[in-house]
LOLUM-58327 format. One line per field, with one value per residue: x, y, z of N, C-alpha, C in turn; residue in three letters; residue number from 1. Coordinates in steps of 0.02 Angstrom, whole numbers. Example, Ala and Ser with C-alpha at 12.3 -4.5 7.8 and 13.67 -1.06 7.14 Angstrom:
n.px 660	642;
n.py -284	-112;
n.pz 390	354;
ca.px 615	684;
ca.py -225	-53;
ca.pz 390	357;
c.px 660	645;
c.py -165	2;
c.pz 390	394;
aa ALA	SER;
i 1	2;
! end
This chain:
n.px 8087	7975	7813	7729	7600	7487	7408	7304	7247	7258	7344	7459	7625	7762	7926	8098	8200	8330	8327	8271	8318	8439	8385	8272	8120	8001	7876	7818	7666	7647	7529	7423	7495	7507	7596	7673	7720	7857	7897	8035	8071	8146	8197	8079	7997	7832	7774	7819	7751	7672	7594	7566	7402	7277	7227	7334	7423	7384	7448	7519	7417	7313	7192	7049	7047	7119	7033	6918	6967	7005	6883	6813	6893	6882	6744	6714	6822	6881	6967	7081	7119	7152	7243	7351	7382	7493	7534	7606	7621	7584	7450	7385	7352	7252	7158	7124	7062	6954	6886	6850	6770	6684	6619	6549	6460	6391	6330	6242	6160	6104	6037	5936	5866	5822	5741	5640	5586	5547	5461	5346	5287	5323	5302	5409	5521	5545	5624	5744	5737	5629	5682	5768	5686	5693	5769	5882	5940	5969	6067	6168	6204	6252	6361	6442	6471	6600	6673	6600	6619	6759	6779	6708	6786	6909	6871	6804	6911	6999	6922	6896	7027	7070	6984	7030	7160	7125	7073	7184	7213	7267	7391	7469	7514	7415	7399	7374	7243	7173	7193	7119	6988	6972	6982	6872	6768	6729	6617	6513	6469	6360	6256	6205	6096	5923	5825	5863	6000	6087	6075	6115	6246	6300	6293	6373	6492	6526	6554	6662	6755	6779	6839	6948	7019	7056	7147	7240	7293	7334	7270	7141	6972	6886	6936	6923	6783	6741	6795	6717	6597	6597	6553	6416	6377	6398	6304	6185	6188	6182	6055	5974	5999	5947	5811	5781	5793	5695	5577	5580	5565	5437	5356	5239;
n.py -1528	-1630	-1691	-1746	-1848	-1889	-2044	-2063	-1944	-1858	-1750	-1640	-1602	-1509	-1560	-1529	-1625	-1656	-1654	-1770	-1917	-2030	-2185	-2184	-2254	-2250	-2134	-2013	-1938	-1767	-1713	-1809	-1913	-2034	-2173	-2207	-2291	-2237	-2217	-2195	-2102	-2056	-1885	-1770	-1864	-1918	-2003	-1979	-1941	-2046	-2168	-2300	-2371	-2349	-2478	-2559	-2520	-2576	-2650	-2561	-2470	-2549	-2678	-2651	-2511	-2488	-2543	-2463	-2331	-2344	-2375	-2257	-2161	-2202	-2186	-2050	-1965	-1994	-1941	-1891	-2010	-2099	-2024	-2018	-2149	-2285	-2359	-2469	-2565	-2698	-2821	-2906	-2862	-2755	-2836	-2928	-2840	-2798	-2920	-2947	-2834	-2819	-2944	-2942	-2837	-2894	-3003	-2937	-2877	-2992	-3040	-2943	-2956	-3088	-3076	-2991	-3069	-3185	-3145	-3100	-2980	-2881	-2902	-3010	-2970	-3043	-3202	-3225	-3155	-3224	-3352	-3335	-3344	-3469	-3548	-3631	-3599	-3467	-3482	-3543	-3441	-3348	-3419	-3430	-3300	-3232	-3290	-3245	-3106	-3096	-3144	-3046	-2931	-2962	-2989	-2870	-2780	-2823	-2799	-2661	-2609	-2646	-2565	-2440	-2441	-2444	-2316	-2245	-2213	-2289	-2265	-2323	-2487	-2642	-2675	-2553	-2523	-2634	-2614	-2498	-2542	-2645	-2579	-2496	-2575	-2547	-2468	-2555	-2568	-2493	-2576	-2620	-2546	-2563	-2601	-2477	-2484	-2567	-2515	-2384	-2407	-2457	-2346	-2256	-2327	-2325	-2189	-2173	-2260	-2196	-2076	-2133	-2207	-2105	-2036	-2137	-2175	-2057	-1972	-1897	-1848	-1854	-1954	-2066	-2071	-2089	-2216	-2291	-2273	-2346	-2487	-2463	-2394	-2495	-2588	-2518	-2506	-2641	-2673	-2588	-2642	-2771	-2742	-2686	-2796	-2879	-2804	-2797	-2932	-2963	-2879	-2858;
n.pz 8972	9067	9074	9211	9263	9389	9405	9492	9554	9451	9454	9381	9338	9276	9254	9249	9142	9179	9316	9357	9433	9366	9310	9388	9446	9515	9567	9684	9714	9751	9792	9826	9877	9812	9749	9600	9447	9349	9183	9095	8951	8795	8779	8716	8664	8621	8709	8835	8950	8984	9088	9209	9227	9359	9390	9348	9440	9557	9655	9732	9763	9812	9789	9782	9778	9662	9565	9584	9559	9425	9358	9389	9323	9188	9165	9197	9167	9036	8937	9006	9066	8958	8885	8968	8981	8959	8804	8782	8878	8878	8855	8942	9074	9055	8988	9087	9178	9098	9082	9215	9262	9154	9151	9271	9244	9134	9196	9281	9185	9124	9235	9260	9141	9150	9264	9219	9114	9182	9283	9223	9235	9145	8977	8889	8755	8601	8556	8623	8745	8797	8813	8919	9026	9075	9211	9198	9074	9104	9207	9134	9045	9139	9191	9078	9047	9067	8961	8849	8863	8852	8720	8653	8679	8615	8480	8445	8461	8360	8243	8253	8255	8128	8051	8091	8041	7908	7885	7907	8040	8136	8222	8318	8383	8376	8508	8576	8537	8589	8726	8751	8717	8809	8936	8922	8955	9080	9075	9073	9200	9222	9202	9319	9345	9329	9180	9102	9109	9028	8896	8921	8962	8842	8754	8826	8824	8688	8669	8758	8698	8575	8620	8690	8592	8507	8587	8620	8497	8450	8354	8252	8297	8191	8103	8185	8205	8073	8050	8140	8078	7961	7969	7996	7881	7784	7828	7808	7668	7632	7683	7607	7480	7497	7519	7396	7307	7361	7343	7205	7175	7219	7150	7015;
ca.px 8035	7935	7749	7712	7529	7469	7349	7250	7213	7269	7387	7511	7679	7818	7989	8156	8224	8393	8314	8247	8377	8448	8361	8212	8067	7939	7865	7767	7627	7649	7462	7385	7541	7506	7660	7659	7779	7879	7932	8075	8078	8191	8170	8044	7952	7762	7753	7857	7707	7628	7605	7523	7335	7267	7221	7400	7461	7345	7491	7534	7354	7266	7148	6985	7060	7140	6973	6875	6996	7004	6814	6797	6930	6854	6677	6705	6877	6915	7020	7140	7136	7185	7300	7408	7392	7544	7507	7656	7630	7555	7377	7357	7322	7187	7111	7100	7014	6894	6850	6821	6716	6636	6580	6502	6408	6351	6289	6188	6113	6068	5992	5876	5829	5789	5689	5585	5555	5520	5408	5284	5262	5331	5304	5475	5523	5588	5637	5801	5712	5586	5723	5798	5639	5714	5825	5941	5971	5996	6128	6219	6228	6292	6424	6482	6479	6670	6692	6568	6651	6826	6774	6686	6843	6958	6843	6793	6976	7024	6882	6906	7095	7071	6951	7075	7213	7094	7066	7249	7210	7301	7461	7504	7501	7352	7398	7343	7171	7146	7194	7061	6926	6968	6966	6806	6718	6707	6550	6462	6448	6294	6206	6174	6032	5872	5791	5901	6071	6124	6077	6155	6315	6321	6304	6431	6551	6543	6586	6727	6800	6799	6888	7007	7056	7086	7206	7290	7324	7357	7241	7086	6905	6855	6957	6893	6711	6736	6808	6658	6539	6602	6505	6347	6365	6392	6240	6131	6191	6157	5983	5943	6003	5900	5744	5772	5782	5630	5524	5583	5542	5364	5319	5214;
ca.py -1535	-1690	-1684	-1805	-1847	-1942	-2080	-2066	-1880	-1820	-1692	-1637	-1555	-1512	-1568	-1532	-1694	-1666	-1661	-1838	-1960	-2083	-2250	-2177	-2298	-2235	-2063	-2003	-1878	-1720	-1694	-1863	-1962	-2096	-2193	-2239	-2307	-2188	-2247	-2142	-2106	-2006	-1817	-1752	-1918	-1905	-2050	-1968	-1932	-2104	-2203	-2357	-2356	-2369	-2551	-2588	-2499	-2598	-2677	-2504	-2439	-2596	-2704	-2615	-2441	-2491	-2553	-2404	-2274	-2356	-2366	-2185	-2125	-2219	-2160	-1978	-1926	-2039	-1907	-1893	-2080	-2131	-1983	-2033	-2222	-2312	-2404	-2521	-2604	-2764	-2826	-2952	-2826	-2727	-2890	-2954	-2791	-2802	-2982	-2942	-2785	-2835	-3003	-2920	-2799	-2941	-3042	-2893	-2870	-3056	-3046	-2902	-2986	-3147	-3054	-2965	-3123	-3235	-3118	-3091	-2912	-2849	-2954	-3012	-2956	-3087	-3269	-3224	-3136	-3277	-3409	-3320	-3360	-3534	-3540	-3668	-3556	-3408	-3501	-3556	-3376	-3319	-3456	-3418	-3228	-3212	-3311	-3199	-3041	-3103	-3148	-2980	-2885	-2981	-2981	-2798	-2748	-2840	-2764	-2588	-2593	-2651	-2505	-2383	-2445	-2429	-2243	-2218	-2185	-2335	-2243	-2369	-2557	-2672	-2674	-2491	-2530	-2682	-2584	-2453	-2581	-2682	-2533	-2468	-2621	-2516	-2439	-2607	-2563	-2462	-2629	-2631	-2511	-2602	-2575	-2431	-2490	-2596	-2466	-2328	-2430	-2463	-2278	-2229	-2363	-2300	-2123	-2185	-2290	-2144	-2033	-2172	-2224	-2043	-2021	-2192	-2176	-1988	-1955	-1849	-1876	-1866	-2020	-2117	-2075	-2119	-2288	-2319	-2267	-2392	-2543	-2438	-2381	-2559	-2617	-2481	-2525	-2710	-2671	-2557	-2690	-2825	-2716	-2677	-2860	-2905	-2767	-2817	-3000	-2969	-2834	-2894;
ca.pz 9023	9064	9109	9251	9284	9437	9380	9542	9562	9389	9465	9330	9352	9229	9289	9204	9132	9214	9388	9371	9441	9317	9334	9431	9424	9550	9583	9735	9700	9807	9813	9860	9906	9775	9721	9537	9407	9299	9127	9064	8879	8768	8780	8655	8643	8636	8760	8897	9007	8991	9151	9221	9250	9429	9393	9341	9500	9615	9708	9775	9783	9840	9736	9778	9758	9592	9525	9590	9525	9353	9336	9394	9271	9123	9160	9205	9138	8989	8901	9048	9077	8901	8863	9011	8982	8915	8753	8771	8940	8872	8849	8991	9130	9035	8972	9152	9203	9057	9098	9282	9266	9101	9171	9323	9209	9094	9242	9303	9129	9119	9293	9249	9085	9178	9311	9179	9077	9227	9326	9184	9246	9080	8925	8857	8684	8562	8580	8669	8811	8821	8833	8983	9080	9101	9258	9174	9022	9139	9241	9082	9022	9193	9196	9018	9033	9055	8893	8802	8868	8824	8647	8629	8682	8564	8412	8435	8453	8293	8192	8259	8235	8055	8025	8104	7991	7843	7877	7925	8108	8182	8227	8363	8368	8397	8582	8599	8527	8637	8793	8755	8716	8872	8991	8911	8985	9143	9065	9085	9269	9222	9198	9385	9344	9292	9121	9059	9121	8972	8841	8944	8959	8771	8729	8862	8800	8621	8678	8790	8649	8527	8653	8707	8531	8483	8629	8617	8431	8435	8290	8257	8308	8125	8078	8229	8190	8007	8059	8173	8034	7905	7975	7991	7810	7749	7848	7773	7597	7626	7695	7548	7425	7511	7508	7324	7276	7385	7307	7135	7168	7231	7106	6956;
c.px 7994	7871	7733	7641	7515	7407	7291	7211	7220	7308	7446	7563	7735	7884	8046	8185	8287	8385	8288	8308	8380	8426	8300	8155	8000	7936	7809	7732	7628	7580	7427	7429	7542	7575	7647	7723	7793	7920	7969	8084	8127	8157	8138	7996	7881	7737	7785	7813	7658	7645	7556	7454	7328	7260	7289	7446	7427	7387	7508	7470	7310	7216	7085	6996	7080	7080	6930	6902	6995	6933	6795	6830	6899	6786	6674	6764	6916	6972	7085	7165	7178	7243	7362	7424	7448	7512	7554	7670	7598	7479	7345	7322	7255	7136	7082	7049	6949	6852	6815	6761	6662	6591	6528	6444	6362	6305	6230	6136	6071	6017	5928	5833	5789	5730	5628	5548	5519	5461	5342	5254	5267	5339	5372	5469	5570	5600	5694	5778	5669	5626	5755	5750	5653	5773	5888	5978	6003	6063	6185	6248	6272	6360	6471	6496	6552	6695	6664	6603	6721	6825	6753	6744	6891	6932	6832	6859	7005	6988	6897	6976	7102	7040	6995	7132	7187	7089	7129	7248	7246	7375	7502	7483	7433	7343	7363	7267	7141	7143	7134	6996	6917	6950	6897	6751	6694	6637	6495	6436	6379	6238	6176	6107	5982	5845	5836	5976	6111	6130	6120	6229	6342	6336	6367	6495	6573	6579	6656	6777	6824	6852	6953	7050	7090	7149	7260	7327	7347	7334	7184	7019	6872	6872	6926	6819	6699	6746	6747	6597	6539	6554	6433	6330	6356	6326	6182	6129	6163	6081	5947	5943	5953	5828	5730	5756	5715	5573	5521	5554	5466	5323	5298	5254;
c.py -1598	-1678	-1750	-1798	-1905	-1978	-2082	-2000	-1834	-1755	-1695	-1585	-1565	-1511	-1568	-1602	-1707	-1674	-1729	-1884	-2015	-2150	-2245	-2217	-2281	-2161	-2059	-1936	-1831	-1700	-1748	-1916	-2028	-2110	-2232	-2246	-2252	-2224	-2193	-2154	-2052	-1937	-1801	-1805	-1901	-1950	-2037	-1960	-1989	-2140	-2261	-2334	-2375	-2444	-2584	-2568	-2524	-2629	-2622	-2474	-2484	-2616	-2662	-2544	-2439	-2499	-2491	-2344	-2282	-2346	-2292	-2146	-2138	-2186	-2084	-1935	-1969	-2006	-1908	-1964	-2108	-2089	-1997	-2108	-2243	-2361	-2462	-2562	-2673	-2763	-2870	-2915	-2794	-2780	-2920	-2906	-2795	-2863	-2976	-2896	-2799	-2893	-2984	-2882	-2844	-2982	-3001	-2885	-2933	-3063	-3006	-2930	-3047	-3127	-3029	-3022	-3172	-3210	-3112	-3022	-2871	-2905	-2954	-3002	-3005	-3154	-3271	-3208	-3192	-3338	-3398	-3332	-3428	-3525	-3575	-3626	-3496	-3425	-3515	-3490	-3343	-3353	-3440	-3345	-3206	-3231	-3263	-3131	-3043	-3105	-3081	-2931	-2899	-2968	-2907	-2762	-2761	-2801	-2690	-2569	-2596	-2589	-2444	-2382	-2425	-2354	-2207	-2182	-2230	-2319	-2285	-2440	-2580	-2670	-2611	-2495	-2577	-2653	-2537	-2492	-2618	-2636	-2502	-2513	-2596	-2487	-2491	-2605	-2530	-2514	-2647	-2595	-2552	-2563	-2532	-2442	-2515	-2548	-2406	-2346	-2434	-2395	-2248	-2261	-2339	-2233	-2131	-2213	-2239	-2098	-2071	-2188	-2162	-2027	-2074	-2193	-2107	-1967	-1906	-1886	-1893	-1935	-2076	-2126	-2106	-2195	-2323	-2319	-2317	-2452	-2522	-2425	-2444	-2593	-2584	-2499	-2595	-2712	-2642	-2605	-2746	-2802	-2708	-2742	-2891	-2871	-2787	-2887	-3005	-2925	-2872	-2876;
c.pz 9011	9104	9144	9276	9331	9412	9429	9547	9502	9398	9416	9348	9300	9268	9238	9201	9173	9290	9407	9375	9389	9346	9380	9402	9456	9568	9635	9721	9760	9833	9854	9891	9870	9745	9656	9496	9357	9246	9090	8990	8856	8768	8713	8631	8663	8691	8827	8958	9016	9056	9157	9245	9324	9437	9390	9399	9564	9670	9757	9804	9825	9786	9728	9753	9684	9546	9524	9552	9449	9325	9336	9338	9202	9114	9155	9180	9089	8950	8941	9059	9019	8873	8905	9014	8934	8866	8739	8833	8937	8872	8903	9048	9110	9018	9036	9182	9164	9071	9166	9284	9214	9119	9224	9291	9169	9139	9267	9247	9120	9175	9283	9193	9109	9223	9273	9145	9123	9268	9289	9194	9182	9029	8890	8782	8650	8595	8630	8739	8840	8845	8901	9041	9109	9148	9233	9122	9054	9172	9191	9057	9075	9197	9138	9004	9026	8986	8841	8802	8838	8748	8618	8627	8625	8493	8397	8423	8384	8238	8193	8237	8158	8023	8035	8054	7922	7832	7899	7992	8158	8187	8275	8348	8394	8473	8608	8593	8578	8708	8803	8760	8783	8931	8983	8938	9052	9137	9074	9157	9274	9219	9265	9390	9303	9232	9075	9062	9061	8914	8859	8941	8888	8741	8760	8837	8731	8626	8707	8740	8597	8557	8666	8647	8502	8521	8621	8551	8407	8365	8301	8269	8242	8099	8120	8213	8121	8011	8090	8126	7976	7912	7969	7918	7770	7765	7812	7699	7587	7635	7635	7488	7434	7498	7433	7290	7298	7348	7234	7124	7175	7185	7043	6894;
aa MET	VAL	ASN	ILE	THR	CYS	PRO	GLN	CYS	ASN	TYR	THR	LYS	SER	ILE	PRO	LEU	GLU	LYS	ILE	PRO	LEU	GLY	ALA	LYS	TRP	ILE	LYS	CYS	PRO	ARG	CYS	GLY	ASN	ARG	PHE	GLU	TYR	LEU	LYS	HIS	GLU	GLU	GLY	SER	SER	ALA	GLU	ASN	LYS	SER	ALA	THR	PRO	TRP	GLU	SER	ARG	ILE	GLU	LEU	GLY	LEU	TRP	LYS	GLY	ILE	LYS	GLN	THR	ILE	LYS	SER	VAL	LEU	PHE	SER	PRO	LYS	GLN	MET	PHE	SER	SER	MET	SER	VAL	LYS	ASP	GLY	TRP	ARG	GLU	PRO	LEU	ALA	PHE	GLY	LEU	LEU	VAL	GLY	SER	ILE	GLY	SER	MET	CYS	ALA	PHE	PHE	TRP	GLU	PHE	LEU	ILE	ALA	HIS	SER	GLY	PHE	ILE	ARG	PRO	PHE	GLY	SER	PHE	SER	HIS	SER	LEU	SER	SER	PRO	ILE	ILE	PHE	LEU	ILE	PHE	ILE	PHE	LEU	SER	PRO	LEU	PHE	VAL	GLY	MET	SER	ILE	LEU	ILE	SER	SER	LEU	ILE	ILE	HIS	PHE	LEU	LEU	VAL	LEU	VAL	LYS	ALA	GLY	ASN	ASN	ARG	PHE	GLU	ALA	THR	LEU	ARG	VAL	ILE	ALA	TYR	SER	GLN	ALA	THR	ARG	ILE	TRP	SER	ILE	LEU	PRO	PHE	ILE	GLY	SER	MET	MET	GLY	TRP	ILE	TRP	ARG	SER	ILE	VAL	GLN	ILE	ILE	GLY	LEU	LYS	GLU	ALA	HIS	GLU	THR	SER	TYR	VAL	ARG	ILE	ILE	VAL	ALA	PHE	SER	ILE	PRO	ILE	GLY	LEU	LEU	LEU	LEU	ALA	THR	ALA	ALA	ALA	LEU	PHE	PHE	ILE	ILE	ARG	ALA	ILE	SER	PRO;
i 1	2	3	4	5	6	7	8	9	10	11	12	13	14	15	16	17	18	19	20	21	22	23	24	25	26	27	28	29	30	31	32	33	34	35	36	37	38	39	40	41	42	43	44	45	46	47	48	49	50	51	52	53	54	55	56	57	58	59	60	61	62	63	64	65	66	67	68	69	70	71	72	73	74	75	76	77	78	79	80	81	82	83	84	85	86	87	88	89	90	91	92	93	94	95	96	97	98	99	100	101	102	103	104	105	106	107	108	109	110	111	112	113	114	115	116	117	118	119	120	121	122	123	124	125	126	127	128	129	130	131	132	133	134	135	136	137	138	139	140	141	142	143	144	145	146	147	148	149	150	151	152	153	154	155	156	157	158	159	160	161	162	163	164	165	166	167	168	169	170	171	172	173	174	175	176	177	178	179	180	181	182	183	184	185	186	187	188	189	190	191	192	193	194	195	196	197	198	199	200	201	202	203	204	205	206	207	208	209	210	211	212	213	214	215	216	217	218	219	220	221	222	223	224	225	226	227	228	229	230	231	232	233	234	235	236	237	238	239	240	241	242	243	244	245	246	247	248	249	250	251	252;
! end
């Protein structure tokens, strides 16, 4: 039996392997009529029910529908999204999605930061917020936001994958990690909300990444959380060590 899941409506049906025509490449969902790619794997493989994401099926769905369905799946059903996502379909498509949606979210966040700093209604916090009160600096950040988002995706993926390997949770290749991190950029869409949007998106993104990495690497939540906790633990140790040496230096 093969479990087929529609990436659009998440309708799942078990079909006997022998009833699937040899060389079949496309499947039409009986519930919503969505046509999506079917990747045939050997019987018994854990990847037999993996399929393309709505973004990667946008040629059949349409660009806007592909974007909307992907954002909706990442935000509100990440377990279904990443459990049915293929981890071997390349990194260019998810990276393109991450750059598109992530850049829009970053631009919104910069806009609200600029509005707060420039209006003077709320006193800006820190030199970074104060620098955004300059329209030239603001435009530079807006123009370079795709570069910042792209670097963030790649660097975060490398660090997180290294940590996963460290705790023996990286059961799939680096490509699987990058796909999760790239699609998790959909949470940046919350930055359209003023004041709370950026923080809300960061919290939501952390949760989505934990769920997504667990599904993509077929591991446990405990290992994923331990991997995420390593940088926090190192930071706390470094802070404690710095405070110890400062207190020791100023004490008589």
